[in-house]
BAKEKE-325509 format. One record per residue: x, y, z of N, C-alpha, C, O in turn; residue number from 1. Coordinates in nm, 3 decimals, m for minus. Atoms other than C-alpha are relative to their C-alpha. Example, Ala and Ser with C-alpha at 12.3 -4.5 7.8 and 13.67 -1.06 7.14 Angstrom:
<recs>
     n_u     n_v     n_w    ca_u    ca_v    ca_w     c_u     c_v     c_w     o_u     o_v     o_w   i
   0.089  m0.119   0.000   1.230  m0.450   0.780   0.090   0.120   0.000   0.194   0.118   0.066   1
  m0.082  m0.119  m0.006   1.367  m0.106   0.714  m0.077   0.109   0.073  m0.026   0.220   0.090   2
</recs>
This chain:
<recs>
     n_u     n_v     n_w    ca_u    ca_v    ca_w     c_u     c_v     c_w     o_u     o_v     o_w   i
   0.091  m0.092   0.019   0.033  m0.020   0.012   0.040   0.189   0.016   0.054   0.256   0.119   1
  m0.054  m0.113   0.000   0.137   0.325  m0.131  m0.036   0.099   0.092  m0.150   0.134   0.063   2
   0.022  m0.149  m0.101   0.125   0.640   0.166   0.093   0.103  m0.070   0.206   0.091  m0.117   3
  m0.038  m0.122   0.002   0.186   0.950   0.100   0.120   0.055   0.080   0.094   0.015   0.194   4
  m0.074  m0.021  m0.139   0.521   1.109   0.327  m0.064   0.044   0.050  m0.075  m0.012   0.158   5
   0.116  m0.065  m0.071   0.239   1.348   0.434  m0.133  m0.099   0.095  m0.170  m0.083   0.212   6
   0.061   0.130  m0.111   0.007   1.036   0.557   0.091  m0.021   0.060   0.086   0.000   0.181   7
  m0.052   0.091  m0.121   0.232   0.890   0.697   0.048   0.104   0.130   0.026   0.062   0.244   8
  m0.024  m0.062  m0.128   0.375   1.201   0.939  m0.173   0.019   0.035  m0.163   0.067   0.147   9
   0.069  m0.064  m0.085   0.024   1.278   1.039  m0.019  m0.165   0.077  m0.011  m0.167   0.200  10
  m0.037   0.130  m0.056   0.019   0.858   1.103  m0.004  m0.003   0.111  m0.086  m0.029   0.200  11
  m0.043   0.085  m0.133   0.274   0.834   1.325   0.047   0.137   0.080   0.153   0.127   0.142  12
   0.077  m0.151  m0.046   0.188   1.224   1.454  m0.120  m0.139   0.147  m0.107  m0.165   0.267  13
   0.111   0.024  m0.142  m0.139   1.018   1.633   0.098  m0.180   0.086   0.076  m0.225   0.198  14
  m0.058   0.076  m0.052   0.080   0.727   1.704   0.060   0.017   0.118   0.053  m0.058   0.215  15
  m0.074  m0.092  m0.083   0.283   0.954   1.892  m0.063   0.054   0.139  m0.014   0.057   0.251  16
   0.109  m0.089  m0.061  m0.004   1.134   2.048  m0.109  m0.151   0.097  m0.165  m0.117   0.201  17
   0.052   0.069  m0.015  m0.178   0.794   2.123   0.053  m0.043   0.187   0.001  m0.059   0.297  18
  m0.094   0.054  m0.155   0.143   0.694   2.383   0.002   0.094   0.109   0.103   0.070   0.176  19
   0.032  m0.172  m0.095   0.045   1.059   2.637  m0.152   0.030  m0.010  m0.197   0.115   0.067  20
   0.156  m0.060  m0.004  m0.344   1.089   2.543  m0.079  m0.095  m0.049  m0.050  m0.151  m0.156  21
   0.122   0.039  m0.002  m0.642   0.927   2.558  m0.089   0.027  m0.197  m0.144   0.117  m0.259  22
   0.096  m0.020   0.167  m0.805   0.890   2.182  m0.121   0.099   0.020  m0.093   0.199  m0.047  23
   0.120  m0.112  m0.060  m1.134   1.114   2.307   0.065   0.123  m0.027   0.031   0.206  m0.111  24
  m0.044  m0.135  m0.026  m0.899   1.377   2.409   0.078   0.071  m0.173   0.055   0.183  m0.219  25
  m0.059  m0.068   0.072  m0.679   1.418   2.108  m0.080   0.056  m0.140  m0.186   0.011  m0.184  26
   0.113  m0.065   0.083  m0.787   1.654   1.825   0.077   0.015  m0.102   0.198  m0.004  m0.094  27
  m0.039  m0.064   0.104  m0.732   1.768   1.511   0.170   0.092  m0.018   0.280   0.103  m0.073  28
  m0.188  m0.162  m0.037  m0.474   2.069   1.633   0.110  m0.111   0.037   0.211  m0.142  m0.026  29
  m0.116   0.060  m0.098  m0.291   1.857   1.867   0.110  m0.103  m0.108   0.233  m0.115  m0.103  30
  m0.081   0.093   0.079  m0.238   1.572   1.551   0.127   0.103  m0.085   0.247   0.076  m0.093  31
  m0.036  m0.090   0.118  m0.128   1.857   1.305   0.137   0.114   0.069   0.215   0.177  m0.002  32
  m0.064  m0.054  m0.048   0.072   2.025   1.578   0.111  m0.080   0.042   0.230  m0.055   0.063  33
  m0.166   0.163  m0.046   0.255   1.651   1.676   0.078   0.019  m0.129   0.201   0.012  m0.134  34
  m0.069   0.044   0.197   0.311   1.654   1.232   0.067   0.111   0.024   0.174   0.058  m0.006  35
  m0.011  m0.119   0.049   0.427   2.016   1.241  m0.025  m0.051  m0.179   0.043  m0.107  m0.265  36
   0.130  m0.036   0.142   0.118   2.069   0.932  m0.023   0.080   0.076   0.006   0.096   0.195  37
   0.121  m0.030   0.005  m0.136   2.287   0.863  m0.129  m0.100   0.034  m0.127  m0.214  m0.011  38
   0.155   0.081   0.048  m0.537   2.155   0.934  m0.009  m0.052  m0.095  m0.025  m0.170  m0.125  39
   0.036   0.048   0.158  m0.563   2.215   0.582   0.093  m0.099  m0.018   0.053  m0.184   0.061  40
  m0.064   0.085   0.004  m0.297   1.981   0.502  m0.066  m0.120   0.059  m0.108  m0.195  m0.029  41
   0.083   0.114  m0.089  m0.463   1.715   0.744  m0.092  m0.016  m0.069  m0.102  m0.133  m0.106  42
   0.112   0.040   0.025  m0.804   1.779   0.585   0.017  m0.067  m0.201  m0.060  m0.130  m0.273  43
   0.010   0.065   0.151  m0.662   1.705   0.211   0.006  m0.133   0.013  m0.052  m0.209  m0.065  44
   0.034   0.164   0.035  m0.606   1.363   0.308  m0.039  m0.065   0.100  m0.003  m0.180   0.126  45
   0.063   0.090  m0.136  m0.796   1.286   0.618  m0.142   0.086   0.014  m0.154   0.208   0.004  46
   0.112  m0.117  m0.055  m1.159   1.385   0.715  m0.022  m0.010   0.138  m0.117   0.058   0.176  47
   0.025   0.089  m0.105  m1.142   1.219   1.051   0.144   0.005   0.064   0.233   0.071   0.009  48
  m0.070   0.059  m0.051  m0.903   1.086   1.295  m0.048  m0.099   0.013  m0.002  m0.182   0.091  49
  m0.012   0.168  m0.007  m1.067   0.794   1.229   0.032  m0.038  m0.102   0.052  m0.158  m0.121  50
  m0.023   0.043   0.083  m0.995   0.822   0.935   0.161  m0.057   0.009   0.194  m0.167  m0.034  51
  m0.189   0.040  m0.040  m0.592   0.780   1.021  m0.072  m0.139   0.061  m0.027  m0.226  m0.014  52
  m0.032   0.131  m0.085  m0.703   0.458   1.245  m0.017  m0.121  m0.102   0.023  m0.237  m0.093  53
  m0.011   0.139   0.041  m0.821   0.299   0.948   0.114  m0.011  m0.130   0.124  m0.113  m0.198  54
  m0.153   0.051   0.067  m0.476   0.350   0.732   0.059  m0.020   0.074   0.168  m0.060   0.035  55
  m0.145   0.089  m0.017  m0.288   0.250   1.011  m0.051  m0.185   0.030   0.032  m0.267   0.066  56
   0.070   0.110  m0.006  m0.512  m0.070   1.030   0.019   0.004  m0.136   0.126  m0.056  m0.146  57
  m0.053   0.069   0.143  m0.465  m0.111   0.663   0.077  m0.007  m0.027   0.093  m0.082  m0.124  58
  m0.131   0.036   0.046  m0.120  m0.074   0.653   0.078  m0.124   0.091   0.179  m0.190   0.070  59
  m0.051   0.169  m0.089  m0.091  m0.363   0.949   0.001  m0.095  m0.075   0.095  m0.170  m0.100  60
   0.081   0.137   0.062  m0.354  m0.599   0.740   0.145   0.018  m0.133   0.164  m0.089  m0.190  61
  m0.075  m0.049   0.160  m0.075  m0.460   0.416   0.118  m0.116   0.040   0.133  m0.226  m0.014  62
  m0.098   0.027  m0.078   0.229  m0.539   0.657   0.012  m0.196  m0.060   0.055  m0.277  m0.142  63
   0.075   0.190  m0.032   0.092  m0.901   0.748   0.041  m0.058  m0.160   0.137  m0.134  m0.176  64
   0.010   0.087   0.058   0.030  m0.996   0.404   0.094   0.015  m0.129   0.079  m0.045  m0.235  65
  m0.149   0.004   0.081   0.409  m0.859   0.239   0.060  m0.050   0.091   0.176  m0.069   0.056  66
  m0.080   0.129  m0.061   0.520  m1.088   0.549   0.008  m0.142  m0.046   0.104  m0.216  m0.070  67
   0.047   0.129   0.128   0.327  m1.377   0.369   0.051  m0.039  m0.092   0.087  m0.155  m0.113  68
  m0.115  m0.008   0.124   0.501  m1.320   0.088   0.103  m0.021   0.017   0.156  m0.113  m0.046  69
  m0.136   0.035   0.003   0.818  m1.295   0.201   0.044  m0.111   0.098   0.149  m0.174   0.088  70
  m0.026   0.188  m0.025   0.805  m1.608   0.410   0.022  m0.063  m0.054   0.113  m0.145  m0.041  71
   0.087   0.140   0.104   0.633  m1.794   0.130  m0.040  m0.057   0.083  m0.026  m0.174   0.047  72
   0.127   0.016  m0.105   0.420  m1.866   0.417  m0.116  m0.101  m0.121  m0.162  m0.049  m0.223  73
   0.107   0.109   0.092   0.178  m2.172   0.230  m0.071  m0.099   0.097  m0.190  m0.071   0.113  74
   0.003   0.088  m0.123   0.135  m2.433   0.497  m0.100   0.122   0.128  m0.066   0.236   0.161  75
   0.075  m0.039  m0.141  m0.186  m2.365   0.820   0.190   0.039   0.080   0.235   0.152   0.057  76
  m0.018  m0.007  m0.108   0.093  m2.401   1.077   0.135   0.122  m0.075   0.159   0.218  m0.002  77
  m0.062  m0.129   0.073   0.346  m2.154   0.835  m0.090   0.131  m0.019  m0.010   0.223  m0.036  78
   0.050  m0.088  m0.032   0.097  m1.893   0.843  m0.043   0.093   0.156  m0.048   0.209   0.196  79
   0.000   0.009  m0.140   0.026  m1.955   1.192   0.175   0.117   0.043   0.198   0.214   0.115  80
  m0.164  m0.045  m0.129   0.435  m1.866   1.283  m0.030   0.107  m0.013  m0.055   0.183   0.082  81
   0.004  m0.133   0.022   0.392  m1.578   1.062  m0.109   0.068   0.015  m0.099   0.186  m0.021  82
   0.130  m0.118  m0.074   0.082  m1.415   1.179   0.058   0.025   0.155   0.020   0.138   0.184  83
  m0.032  m0.003  m0.101   0.247  m1.442   1.544   0.101   0.073  m0.005   0.098   0.175   0.063  84
  m0.103  m0.129  m0.003   0.550  m1.264   1.475   0.030   0.130  m0.088   0.122   0.211  m0.104  85
   0.000  m0.172   0.040   0.414  m0.996   1.282  m0.055   0.028   0.103   0.033   0.099   0.153  86
   0.022  m0.048  m0.133   0.253  m0.922   1.593   0.050   0.053   0.089   0.036   0.163   0.142  87
  m0.096  m0.020  m0.063   0.492  m0.972   1.768   0.095   0.115   0.004   0.122   0.195   0.093  88
  m0.049  m0.129  m0.021   0.700  m0.752   1.606  m0.082   0.165   0.006  m0.023   0.272   0.019  89
   0.110  m0.128   0.054   0.390  m0.475   1.546  m0.052  m0.020   0.180  m0.154   0.043   0.207  90
   0.081  m0.026  m0.173   0.310  m0.535   1.997  m0.064   0.078  m0.007  m0.186   0.088  m0.023  91
   0.023  m0.125  m0.066   0.350  m0.224   2.075  m0.058   0.093  m0.055  m0.018   0.202  m0.015  92
   0.081  m0.060   0.094   0.117  m0.067   1.835  m0.147  m0.056   0.040  m0.234   0.015   0.090  93
   0.045  m0.027  m0.073  m0.098  m0.338   1.896  m0.092  m0.033   0.061  m0.202  m0.087   0.050  94
   0.054  m0.029  m0.147  m0.125  m0.261   2.232  m0.087   0.089   0.020  m0.193   0.084   0.083  95
   0.002  m0.077  m0.037  m0.141   0.024   2.207  m0.153   0.049  m0.097  m0.248   0.112  m0.050  96
   0.153  m0.008   0.053  m0.438   0.049   1.970  m0.107  m0.063   0.070  m0.219  m0.013   0.072  97
   0.104   0.094  m0.077  m0.617  m0.233   2.182  m0.006   0.143   0.094  m0.115   0.199   0.087  98
   0.039   0.000  m0.142  m0.584  m0.039   2.486  m0.076   0.195   0.013  m0.119   0.244   0.117  99
   0.098  m0.055   0.089  m0.755   0.267   2.305  m0.123  m0.019  m0.077  m0.185   0.062  m0.146 100
   0.146   0.090   0.041  m1.043   0.063   2.208   0.019  m0.003  m0.162  m0.073  m0.051  m0.229 101
  m0.016  m0.062   0.157  m0.879   0.176   1.818  m0.051  m0.154  m0.097  m0.105  m0.158  m0.208 102
   0.020   0.131   0.116  m0.907  m0.231   1.700  m0.152  m0.031  m0.110  m0.204  m0.116  m0.183 103
   0.210   0.039   0.065  m1.290  m0.155   1.582   0.025  m0.052  m0.090   0.004  m0.172  m0.106 104
   0.009   0.011   0.093  m1.185  m0.092   1.257   0.066  m0.151  m0.078   0.029  m0.209  m0.180 105
  m0.068   0.195   0.002  m0.999  m0.451   1.222  m0.095  m0.021   0.015  m0.179   0.014  m0.068 106
   0.149   0.108  m0.037  m1.275  m0.644   1.379  m0.068   0.058  m0.077  m0.021   0.044  m0.190 107
   0.016  m0.058   0.129  m1.482  m0.446   1.174  m0.041  m0.056  m0.154  m0.136  m0.078  m0.228 108
  m0.016   0.012   0.218  m1.369  m0.519   0.812   0.086  m0.156   0.035   0.145  m0.182  m0.070 109
  m0.076   0.056   0.010  m1.180  m0.834   0.934  m0.021  m0.097  m0.075   0.059  m0.190  m0.085 110
   0.026   0.159   0.116  m1.357  m1.084   0.666   0.059   0.067  m0.102   0.153   0.011  m0.159 111
  m0.091  m0.074   0.130  m1.263  m0.775   0.379   0.190   0.016   0.011   0.271   0.038  m0.079 112
  m0.142  m0.014  m0.026  m0.911  m0.765   0.550   0.076  m0.103  m0.067   0.166  m0.100  m0.151 113
  m0.036   0.158   0.011  m0.875  m1.137   0.546   0.005  m0.036  m0.201   0.082  m0.097  m0.276 114
  m0.057   0.043   0.187  m0.954  m1.131   0.137   0.061   0.077  m0.033   0.081   0.060  m0.154 115
  m0.097  m0.044   0.102  m0.709  m0.861   0.062   0.127  m0.122   0.021   0.192  m0.181  m0.066 116
  m0.137   0.050   0.000  m0.437  m1.044   0.224  m0.057  m0.141  m0.071   0.019  m0.141  m0.168 117
   0.004   0.117   0.058  m0.559  m1.391   0.082   0.047   0.034  m0.182   0.150  m0.011  m0.232 118
  m0.013  m0.051   0.163  m0.573  m1.243  m0.318   0.154   0.084   0.017   0.234   0.071  m0.076 119
  m0.089  m0.058   0.022  m0.295  m1.025  m0.219   0.181  m0.154  m0.048   0.255  m0.168  m0.145 120
  m0.033   0.126   0.031  m0.094  m1.370  m0.174  m0.010  m0.128  m0.047   0.061  m0.223  m0.016 121
   0.020   0.065   0.064  m0.240  m1.558  m0.381  m0.034  m0.109   0.031   0.007  m0.206  m0.032 122
   0.059   0.109  m0.065  m0.441  m1.790  m0.147  m0.066  m0.010  m0.066  m0.108  m0.125  m0.066 123
   0.174  m0.011   0.014  m0.737  m1.715  m0.316  m0.002   0.048  m0.168   0.018   0.164  m0.204 124
  m0.016  m0.080   0.238  m0.745  m1.675  m0.794  m0.156   0.077   0.048  m0.259   0.041   0.105 125
   0.105  m0.103   0.063  m0.963  m1.397  m0.856  m0.025   0.080  m0.005   0.030   0.121  m0.107 126
  m0.029  m0.110  m0.036  m1.049  m1.079  m0.758  m0.126   0.031   0.157  m0.220  m0.040   0.190 127
   0.132  m0.061  m0.101  m1.275  m0.901  m0.457  m0.084  m0.075   0.011  m0.101  m0.155   0.103 128
   0.180   0.041   0.037  m1.603  m1.001  m0.580  m0.001  m0.178  m0.007  m0.071  m0.254   0.059 129
  m0.042   0.179  m0.077  m1.483  m1.383  m0.590   0.008  m0.047   0.068  m0.060  m0.139   0.112 130
  m0.041   0.043  m0.162  m1.297  m1.399  m0.308  m0.152   0.006   0.135  m0.176  m0.077   0.223 131
   0.131  m0.072  m0.086  m1.654  m1.195  m0.117  m0.019  m0.177   0.013   0.017  m0.265   0.092 132
   0.048   0.201   0.016  m1.824  m1.558  m0.286   0.033  m0.051   0.083  m0.067  m0.080   0.148 133
  m0.042   0.127  m0.063  m1.649  m1.776  m0.084  m0.066  m0.002   0.131  m0.146  m0.077   0.187 134
   0.045  m0.014  m0.149  m1.670  m1.609   0.240  m0.156  m0.007  m0.009  m0.223  m0.081   0.062 135
   0.178   0.000  m0.018  m2.064  m1.517   0.139  m0.042  m0.179   0.052  m0.100  m0.218   0.153 136
   0.020   0.157  m0.061  m2.062  m1.941   0.117   0.032  m0.081   0.103  m0.016  m0.191   0.131 137
  m0.023   0.026  m0.135  m1.940  m2.001   0.398   0.000   0.081   0.172   0.066   0.062   0.274 138
   0.021  m0.117  m0.078  m2.037  m1.738   0.621   0.046   0.013   0.147   0.096   0.101   0.216 139
   0.091   0.007  m0.141  m2.134  m1.902   0.929   0.141  m0.063   0.033   0.167  m0.034   0.150 140
  m0.097   0.065  m0.057  m1.805  m2.099   0.968   0.153   0.109  m0.049   0.258   0.125   0.013 141
  m0.085  m0.178  m0.048  m1.599  m1.771   0.870   0.008   0.074   0.117   0.111   0.116   0.171 142
   0.005  m0.074  m0.073  m1.744  m1.604   1.108   0.038  m0.024   0.143   0.065   0.056   0.233 143
  m0.012   0.094  m0.150  m1.700  m1.865   1.399   0.185   0.072  m0.006   0.248   0.161   0.052 144
  m0.162   0.055  m0.036  m1.331  m1.942   1.333   0.110   0.160  m0.023   0.229   0.153   0.007 145
  m0.039  m0.109  m0.015  m1.258  m1.507   1.257   0.018   0.035   0.165   0.109   0.031   0.248 146
   0.039   0.000  m0.134  m1.397  m1.442   1.555   0.102  m0.053   0.146   0.142   0.015   0.240 147
  m0.063   0.116  m0.094  m1.215  m1.744   1.768   0.134   0.102  m0.025   0.200   0.177   0.046 148
  m0.184  m0.001  m0.036  m0.895  m1.667   1.684   0.005   0.192   0.004   0.082   0.238   0.088 149
   0.018  m0.194  m0.028  m0.946  m1.231   1.674   0.057  m0.062   0.154   0.177  m0.076   0.178 150
  m0.006  m0.045  m0.116  m1.003  m1.284   2.050   0.059  m0.103   0.057   0.015  m0.138   0.167 151
  m0.126   0.084  m0.035  m0.680  m1.560   2.068   0.072   0.070   0.013   0.133   0.087   0.119 152
  m0.098  m0.150  m0.003  m0.489  m1.262   1.955  m0.003   0.091   0.104   0.101   0.124   0.160 153
   0.072  m0.131  m0.099  m0.649  m1.005   2.184   0.093  m0.108   0.104   0.216  m0.102   0.095 154
  m0.061   0.094  m0.132  m0.555  m1.302   2.516   0.134   0.029  m0.077   0.169   0.145  m0.098 155
  m0.119   0.012   0.009  m0.222  m1.400   2.387   0.065   0.123  m0.023   0.179   0.110   0.023 156
  m0.051  m0.069  m0.038  m0.129  m1.031   2.326   0.053   0.063   0.110   0.173   0.090   0.120 157
   0.028   0.029  m0.148  m0.218  m0.963   2.697   0.095  m0.087   0.093   0.146  m0.046   0.198 158
  m0.103   0.102  m0.048  m0.005  m1.271   2.786   0.159   0.072   0.029   0.232   0.132  m0.050 159
  m0.165  m0.044  m0.023   0.340  m1.192   3.002   0.041  m0.104   0.066  m0.007  m0.129   0.176 160
  m0.043   0.032   0.080   0.526  m1.409   2.927  m0.120   0.007  m0.131  m0.239   0.019  m0.102 161
   0.068  m0.006   0.105   0.372  m1.403   2.579   0.108  m0.168  m0.086   0.229  m0.178  m0.106 162
  m0.080   0.095   0.108   0.453  m1.762   2.358   0.026   0.059  m0.071  m0.013   0.172  m0.099 163
  m0.076  m0.074   0.161   0.645  m1.706   2.070  m0.091  m0.002  m0.132  m0.213  m0.004  m0.153 164
   0.126   0.028   0.175   0.510  m1.737   1.707  m0.012  m0.201  m0.009  m0.101  m0.278  m0.045 165
  m0.007   0.151   0.039   0.620  m2.105   1.705  m0.103  m0.120   0.117  m0.196  m0.201   0.118 166
   0.187   0.055  m0.089   0.435  m2.212   1.999  m0.153   0.028   0.028  m0.241  m0.014   0.103 167
   0.186  m0.044  m0.061   0.112  m2.046   1.986  m0.020  m0.041  m0.184  m0.123  m0.002  m0.238 168
   0.029   0.069   0.161   0.153  m2.224   1.567  m0.004  m0.147   0.092  m0.118  m0.185   0.064 169
  m0.054   0.180  m0.060   0.225  m2.591   1.755  m0.150  m0.008   0.048  m0.228  m0.095   0.008 170
   0.115   0.020  m0.098  m0.074  m2.514   1.995  m0.156   0.032  m0.120  m0.246  m0.052  m0.109 171
   0.069  m0.051   0.095  m0.315  m2.356   1.711  m0.082  m0.130  m0.067  m0.199  m0.163  m0.047 172
  m0.021   0.131   0.053  m0.261  m2.689   1.489  m0.059  m0.135   0.063  m0.121  m0.224   0.005 173
   0.064   0.110  m0.016  m0.333  m2.923   1.752  m0.135   0.035   0.073  m0.186  m0.064   0.125 174
   0.143  m0.015  m0.048  m0.674  m2.766   1.888  m0.084   0.008  m0.088  m0.207   0.017  m0.079 175
   0.148  m0.042   0.112  m0.805  m2.722   1.552  m0.004  m0.118  m0.048  m0.118  m0.153  m0.078 176
   0.002   0.135   0.015  m0.679  m3.098   1.459   0.010   0.072  m0.156  m0.093   0.079  m0.223 177
  m0.089  m0.036   0.109  m0.463  m2.940   1.144   0.075  m0.102   0.004   0.129  m0.152   0.102 178
  m0.129   0.105  m0.021  m0.252  m3.200   1.000   0.097   0.105  m0.078   0.051   0.180  m0.164 179
  m0.063  m0.108   0.034   0.097  m2.987   0.939   0.012  m0.060  m0.157   0.069   0.007  m0.244 180
</recs>
C-alpha cells in the first residue's frame, strides 16, 4: 500500500499522541501540531482522525500480507507462525491500539481484510468479488473461526510472558486438529 509522506507523518503523529493521551482527547489540532503540519494539510488527506486509524489498520493488514509473501508461508502452520511473528514485531502498536479501543476498524472489517490478504498472497484466485462470494458461501464458518481467532490474538497479546510464534502455531494446529 503506497502512502504519501504527509499521510505517514500524520499517522506517526497520532501514534505518538496515543502514547500520551486518550484517543477521545486528541484533536485534529493536536495531530497537526505534533506532525508540524497545518490543519488544511490534514484535511487534504483525511476527513477525520478515525480515517487515520483506518489507514493504520490497512497498513498493518498490508504489512502482514507482505510478510506472508516474504516468508512464502503456504501451510496453515507456516501462516500461523508468520501471523504471530508479525504481531510480535508490531506488539507495541497492537497494544496501544487495543488500549485506546481502536482495534474496532480491524474487527469490523476483518472479513474484507482477510480477503485482501488472501488475494495479495495468492491463496485465493480471482478478484475481490470472487473471494467475497467464497466468504458468503461459508459465512457462518468464516465468522466463527475469525471471531475465535481474533479473540485468541487479543488474549495472547496481553499475556506475559507471551508464547512464541512457534508455540502459538503448534498450539493452534493441535487444538484445531490440522495436519501439518
